[in-house]
C-alpha positions in Angstrom: 38.6 103.9 79.0 39.7 107.5 79.5 43.1 108.7 80.8 41.2 111.1 83.1 38.8 108.5 84.6 39.0 107.0 88.0 39.1 103.5 86.5 42.2 104.3 84.6 44.0 106.4 87.3 43.2 104.1 90.3 43.0 100.6 88.8 44.1 100.1 85.2 47.4 102.1 85.2 48.7 101.0 88.6 48.0 97.3 87.8 49.5 97.4 84.3 52.5 99.4 85.5 53.2 97.1 88.4 52.9 94.0 86.2 55.3 95.5 83.7 57.9 96.5 86.3 57.8 93.0 87.8 58.2 91.3 84.5 60.8 93.7 83.1 62.7 93.7 86.4 62.9 89.9 86.2 64.4 90.1 82.7 61.2 88.7 81.0 61.3 90.9 78.0 58.9 88.9 75.8 56.5 88.4 78.7 56.6 92.1 79.5 55.7 92.9 75.8 52.8 90.4 75.9 51.6 91.9 79.1 51.5 95.3 77.5 49.7 93.9 74.4 47.1 92.2 76.5 46.6 95.3 78.6 46.1 97.3 75.4 43.4 95.0 74.2 41.6 95.4 77.5 42.0 99.1 77.3 40.5 99.1 73.8 37.7 96.6 74.6 36.7 98.6 77.7 34.8 101.0 75.3 33.0 98.2 73.4 34.4 94.6 73.4 32.5 93.9 70.2 35.0 95.9 68.2 38.1 94.0 69.5 37.7 91.3 66.8 37.6 94.2 64.2 40.9 95.5 65.5 42.5 92.1 65.7 41.2 91.1 62.2 42.6 94.4 60.8 46.0 93.6 62.3 46.1 90.0 61.1 45.2 91.1 57.5 47.8 93.9 57.3 50.5 91.9 59.0 50.1 89.1 56.5 50.0 91.4 53.5 53.0 93.3 54.8 55.0 90.1 55.2 54.1 89.1 51.6 55.0 92.6 50.3 58.3 92.5 52.1 59.2 89.1 50.4 57.9 90.1 47.0 56.8 93.6 46.2 53.6 93.7 44.1 51.9 96.9 43.4 48.5 95.4 42.8 48.6 93.7 46.2 49.7 97.0 47.8 46.8 98.9 46.2 44.3 96.1 47.0 45.3 96.1 50.7 45.3 99.9 50.9 41.9 99.9 49.2 40.6 97.3 51.7 41.7 99.5 54.6 40.2 102.6 53.1 36.9 100.7 52.4 36.7 99.6 56.0 37.3 103.1 57.3 34.9 104.5 54.7 32.1 102.0 55.7 32.2 102.9 59.4 33.0 106.5 59.1 31.3 107.8 55.9 28.3 105.6 55.1 25.8 107.8 56.9 27.4 111.0 55.4 27.3 109.5 51.9 23.6 108.4 52.1 22.5 111.7 53.7 24.2 113.6 50.9 22.6 111.4 48.2 19.2 112.0 49.9 19.7 115.7 49.9 21.0 116.0 46.3 18.8 113.4 44.6 15.7 113.9 46.8 15.7 110.3 47.9 14.9 108.8 51.3 17.5 106.1 52.1 17.3 105.1 55.7 20.5 105.9 57.5 22.0 102.9 59.3 23.5 105.1 62.1 26.7 103.0 62.1 28.7 103.5 65.3 32.3 104.6 64.6 34.8 102.2 66.2 37.2 103.9 68.5 40.5 104.8 67.0 39.8 103.3 63.6 41.2 106.4 61.8 44.5 106.1 63.7 45.2 102.4 63.4 44.1 102.4 59.7 46.6 105.2 58.8 49.3 103.5 60.8 48.8 100.2 59.0 48.6 101.8 55.5 52.0 103.4 56.2 53.3 100.0 57.2 52.1 98.4 54.0 53.6 101.1 51.8 57.0 100.8 53.5 56.9 97.0 53.4 56.3 97.3 49.6 59.3 99.7 49.3 61.6 97.4 51.3 61.7 99.6 54.4 59.7 97.4 56.7 59.9 93.7 57.5 58.5 92.6 60.8 58.6 88.8 61.5 57.2 88.9 65.1 53.4 89.2 65.2 53.5 89.9 68.9 55.7 93.0 68.3 53.4 94.1 65.4 50.4 93.8 67.8 52.1 96.0 70.4 53.2 98.5 67.7 49.5 98.9 66.6 47.7 98.6 70.0 50.2 100.2 72.5 47.5 101.9 74.6 49.2 105.3 75.2 48.8 106.2 71.5 46.1 103.8 70.3 43.1 106.1 70.6 44.2 109.5 69.4 47.8 109.3 68.4 50.6 110.1 67.9 50.4 108.1 64.7 53.6 106.1 65.1 55.9 104.7 62.5 57.4 101.2 62.5 60.9 102.6 62.1 60.7 104.4 65.4 58.7 101.8 67.4 59.7 98.3 66.4 63.4 98.8 67.2 62.4 99.9 70.7 60.3 96.8 71.2 63.2 94.6 70.1 65.7 96.4 72.4 66.2 94.6 75.7 67.3 97.9 77.3 63.8 99.2 76.8 62.3 96.4 78.9 63.9 97.1 82.2 62.8 99.6 84.9 64.3 103.0 84.6 63.7 105.5 87.3 64.6 108.5 85.1 61.9 107.5 82.6 59.4 106.8 85.5 59.9 110.3 87.0 59.9 112.2 83.8 57.0 110.2 82.4 54.9 110.7 85.6 55.6 114.4 85.5 54.6 114.8 81.9 51.4 112.7 82.4 50.4 115.0 85.3 51.1 118.1 83.2 48.8 116.7 80.5 46.1 115.9 83.1 46.2 119.4 84.4 45.7 120.8 80.9 42.7 118.5 80.3 41.0 118.8 83.7 41.8 122.3 84.8 41.7 124.2 81.4 40.1 122.3 78.5 37.2 120.9 80.4 36.5 124.3 81.9 35.9 125.8 78.4 33.4 123.2 77.3 30.3 124.7 78.9 30.9 128.1 77.4 31.8 126.7 74.0 28.7 124.5 74.0 26.3 127.4 74.8 27.7 129.7 72.2 27.9 127.2 69.3 24.5 125.8 70.1 22.9 129.2 70.2 24.6 130.4 67.0 23.3 127.4 65.1 19.8 128.8 65.4 20.3 132.6 65.3 23.0 135.3 65.3 24.6 135.9 68.6 26.2 139.1 70.0 29.7 140.0 68.8 31.4 139.4 72.2 29.6 136.1 72.6 30.7 135.0 69.1 34.3 135.9 69.6 34.2 134.5 73.2 32.9 131.1 72.0 35.3 130.9 69.0 38.4 131.8 71.2 37.2 129.5 74.0 37.0 126.6 71.5 40.4 127.4 70.2 41.8 127.1 73.7 39.7 124.1 74.5 41.0 122.0 71.6 44.5 123.3 72.1 44.7 122.3 75.8 42.7 119.1 75.2 44.9 117.8 72.4 48.1 119.1 74.0 47.1 117.5 77.3 46.3 114.1 75.6 49.7 114.2 73.8 51.6 115.0 77.0 49.7 112.2 78.8 50.3 109.7 75.9 54.1 110.5 75.7 54.3 110.4 79.5 52.6 107.0 79.7 54.9 105.7 77.0 57.9 106.7 79.1 56.5 104.9 82.2 56.9 101.7 80.1 60.3 102.8 78.8 59.0 103.6 75.3 59.4 107.0 73.6 56.6 108.1 71.3 57.1 110.8 68.6 56.4 114.4 69.4 52.9 115.5 68.2 52.3 119.0 69.5 54.7 121.9 69.7 53.0 125.2 70.6 51.2 125.6 67.3 49.7 129.0 68.3 53.2 130.4 68.3 53.5 129.7 64.6 54.4 132.7 62.3 52.6 131.2 59.3 50.2 128.4 58.5 53.0 126.2 57.1 54.7 126.4 60.5 51.4 125.8 62.2 51.0 122.4 60.5 54.6 121.5 61.4 53.6 122.0 65.1 49.9 120.8 65.2 49.2 117.0 65.1 52.8 116.6 63.7 52.5 112.9 63.0 49.3 113.4 61.0 51.1 116.1 59.0 54.0 113.7 58.5 51.7 110.9 57.3 49.8 113.2 54.9 53.1 114.6 53.5 54.8 111.3 53.0 52.0 109.2 51.6 49.7 111.7 49.9 51.4 115.1 49.2 54.8 113.9 48.1 53.6 111.1 45.7 51.2 113.6 44.0 53.9 116.2 43.7 56.4 113.7 42.4 53.9 112.5 39.8 53.1 116.1 38.7 56.8 117.0 38.6 57.5 114.0 36.3 54.6 115.0 34.1 55.8 118.6 33.7 59.4 117.4 33.0 58.1 115.0 30.3 56.3 117.9 28.6 59.3 120.2 28.9 57.5 122.6 31.2 59.6 124.7 33.6 60.3 123.3 37.1 61.1 125.1 40.4 64.8 126.2 40.7 66.3 127.5 43.9 62.9 128.1 45.4 61.7 130.1 42.4 58.8 128.9 40.2 56.5 130.1 37.5 52.8 130.5 38.2 52.1 127.3 36.3 54.6 125.4 38.4 53.1 126.8 41.5 49.6 125.9 40.5 50.4 122.3 39.5 53.1 121.5 42.1 51.8 123.4 45.1 48.1 124.3 44.8 46.8 121.0 43.4 48.6 118.6 45.8 48.1 121.0 48.8 44.3 121.4 48.2 43.8 117.7 47.6 45.9 116.7 50.7 44.1 119.1 53.0 40.7 118.0 51.7 41.7 114.5 52.7 42.8 115.8 56.1 39.5 117.5 56.6 37.5 114.4 55.6 39.7 112.3 57.9 38.7 114.5 60.8 35.0 114.0 60.3 32.2 113.0 58.0 30.6 116.3 57.2 30.8 119.2 54.8 32.0 121.4 57.6 35.1 119.3 57.9 35.7 119.6 54.2 35.4 123.3 54.6 38.0 123.2 57.4 40.4 121.3 55.1 39.7 123.5 52.1 40.3 126.7 54.2 43.7 125.3 55.4 44.5 124.3 51.9 43.9 127.8 50.7 45.9 129.2 53.6 48.8 126.9 52.8 48.8 127.8 49.1 48.8 131.5 49.9 51.7 131.0 52.4 53.7 129.0 49.8 53.0 131.6 47.2 54.2 134.4 49.5 57.3 132.5 50.3 58.0 132.0 46.6 57.6 135.8 46.0 60.0 136.5 48.9 62.5 134.1 47.3 62.1 135.8 44.0 62.7 139.2 45.6 65.6 138.0 47.6 63.9 138.6 51.0 64.2 136.3 54.0 61.2 134.0 54.8 61.0 135.3 58.4 61.5 138.9 59.5 64.0 139.7 62.3 61.6 142.4 63.5 59.9 141.3 66.6 56.8 143.4 66.0 56.4 141.9 62.5 56.8 138.4 63.9 54.2 139.2 66.6 51.8 140.4 63.9 52.4 137.3 61.9 51.6 135.1 64.9 48.4 137.0 65.5 47.2 136.8 61.9 48.0 133.1 61.7 46.1 132.5 64.9 43.1 134.4 63.6 43.1 132.3 60.4 43.2 129.1 62.5 40.3 130.4 64.7 38.2 131.0 61.6 38.8 127.4 60.3 38.1 126.0 63.8 34.6 127.5 63.7 33.9 125.1 60.9 35.6 122.3 62.7 33.4 122.7 65.8 30.1 123.7 64.2 27.3 121.2 63.4 27.0 122.3 59.8 28.5 124.8 57.3 25.4 127.0 57.7 25.9 127.1 61.5 29.6 128.0 61.0 28.8 130.8 58.5 26.2 132.2 61.0 28.8 132.3 63.8 31.4 133.9 61.5 28.8 136.5 60.5 28.2 137.2 64.2 32.0 137.6 64.7 31.8 140.3 62.1 28.9 142.1 63.9 25.8 140.6 62.3 24.3 139.9 65.8 25.1 143.4 67.2 27.4 144.4 70.0 26.5 143.7 73.6 28.1 145.3 76.6 27.9 143.8 80.1 26.5 146.2 82.8 29.6 145.9 84.9 31.6 147.5 82.1 29.5 150.7 82.2 31.4 151.8 85.2 34.6 152.1 83.1 35.1 155.7 82.1 34.0 156.3 78.5 32.2 152.9 78.0 28.8 154.2 79.1 29.2 157.2 76.7 30.1 154.9 73.8 27.3 152.5 74.6 24.8 155.3 74.5 26.2 156.9 71.4 26.4 153.7 69.3 23.2 152.2 70.9 25.0 149.1 72.2 22.8 146.5 73.8 23.2 146.3 77.6 22.6 142.7 78.6 23.4 141.0 81.9 22.5 137.5 80.5 25.6 137.3 78.3 26.8 133.8 77.4 30.3 135.1 77.9 30.6 136.6 81.4 33.3 139.1 82.2 35.2 136.3 84.2 35.3 134.2 81.0 36.8 137.1 79.0 39.5 137.5 81.6 40.1 133.8 81.6 40.4 133.6 77.9 42.9 136.5 77.9 44.9 134.8 80.7 45.1 131.5 78.8 46.1 133.1 75.6 48.9 134.9 77.5 50.0 131.4 78.9 49.9 129.9 75.3 52.0 132.7 73.8 54.5 133.4 76.6 55.2 130.3 78.7 57.4 127.3 77.6 55.5 124.2 76.6 55.9 120.8 78.4 58.7 119.7 76.1 60.6 122.9 76.7 60.0 122.7 80.5 61.5 119.2 80.5 64.1 120.0 77.9 67.0 118.7 80.0 65.4 115.3 79.9 64.1 114.6 76.4 60.7 112.9 76.4 59.7 112.3 72.8 61.6 110.8 69.9 64.1 113.1 68.2 63.3 116.2 70.2 65.8 118.9 71.2 63.5 121.8 72.3 65.1 125.2 72.5 64.8 127.2 75.6 62.1 129.8 75.6 62.8 133.4 76.5 61.5 132.8 80.0 63.8 129.9 80.6 66.8 132.0 79.6 66.0 134.5 82.3 64.3 132.3 84.9 66.0 129.0 85.7 63.0 127.7 87.7 61.1 127.6 84.4 63.0 124.4 83.5 62.2 121.2 85.3 64.8 119.6 87.6 64.7 116.3 89.5 64.8 118.0 92.8 62.8 117.6 96.1 61.2 121.0 95.6 59.9 120.1 92.1 58.8 116.7 93.3 56.8 118.0 96.2 55.2 120.8 94.1 54.3 118.5 91.2 53.1 115.8 93.6 50.8 118.3 95.4 49.4 119.6 92.1 49.0 116.1 90.8 47.1 115.0 93.9 44.6 117.8 93.6 44.0 117.4 89.9 43.6 113.6 90.3 41.1 114.2 93.0 39.2 116.6 90.8 39.3 114.1 87.9 37.9 111.2 89.8 35.3 113.2 91.6 33.5 114.1 88.4 32.3 112.2 85.4 35.3 112.1 83.0 34.9 113.9 79.7 36.2 112.5 76.4 39.1 114.0 74.6 38.0 115.9 71.5 40.1 113.8 69.1 38.4 110.6 70.3 35.6 111.3 67.8 38.0 111.1 64.9 
């Protein structure tokens, strides 16, 4: 069931919300929790009810092991349980990829089973691995299976995150104050949900046709320079507004049920370097990878260097050897895991490897700045603007691999972005003084059948302007915090234009209501499109 479908908007959400408000308003906290859990199972089973037992079995297994680890920490049990979770994920997600790779490398002909990937398996697997690890370390001990079920299955975050942590969710489920109707949560949550729906329906979905045409064509032959850049930038915008929209909708839905979810998206295209980008993009995935993969590897390598008497970083400064073993190795390994988590394909490994290289370069540059006594970030606005642009272009290059059907297809589109497919000019541009002369001089191709029409070029430029200049949803609602532990700073626009900050006024209510009505009508009048992160 999709958040942008008529079934969800007109039936599921109203019924579940009304039932919750009635039970919570009557003081039936436990019944309200069970109602949400049952609704979450219905939400998950709507896609394919055959996989509900898989989800339930996974929860029963991890809950039982977690309780055992909380009572008596045993490393062998922890690793066995983590291995079982990874094996389950690997079977469903990577069996076809593994067999196809073996067939290619060894020249064999294993039949591919074409296993259907269960919805949300990556998300609920990571969430439960974190629970097991913390239970072993004495940081988690849940004695109520109903609460644990709600923690894992709570439908606003079940399918595509945020990846929640038991420390931030279970206390909320145990707090009676969170199971009573709150009009402030209802109004802010509904507003945030509608903002996310607008992003999905009015922006992300509008990019999909252009993106599909360009990436499909480039998989078979080089495309024109403008088409290549148009497709790549359109996909960067599509995934930005799609994932940002889903995150806003998930957090908004959580607030409707008086539950705050962690922030997961914070204007990543405004990042000045790739380190900052990953602190803003899929923030809960970054948190998980850092806590459970990167930090343990770094700690182990640090102890190994200390045992051998090798130099360790001091005050941000480090030798080349320390940088290689304590930054490059754990970073590349962590980002390869991130790439493989996103999808079973060599193109996803290339995506992870590219970001790993980006991060290593960024950390190395910061280390050099520390050695030279320079600040990490410049105070010069032009330098910062250039840093944002360079970071964005690096992200766009990696996203080409993320979206392409293969590494070869991605390489071909990147080559087209460098001019391998030639430069095409739209006939309408010939009227601009100087363009006709340049087109004739450099023998540019004049083509009216461009995959990226002039209107799309203008639209891409307009959306990039929105991304880089306007406050995000969290900033717009900054006076009424929506996510856990968020205190968003006002953007430059909010400092000069008070209307850029949401207020619970009649004017705002009527405006948002009108926009919400039209976007809901648009959503239910067409076949709903999946969110891009559903495939992971």
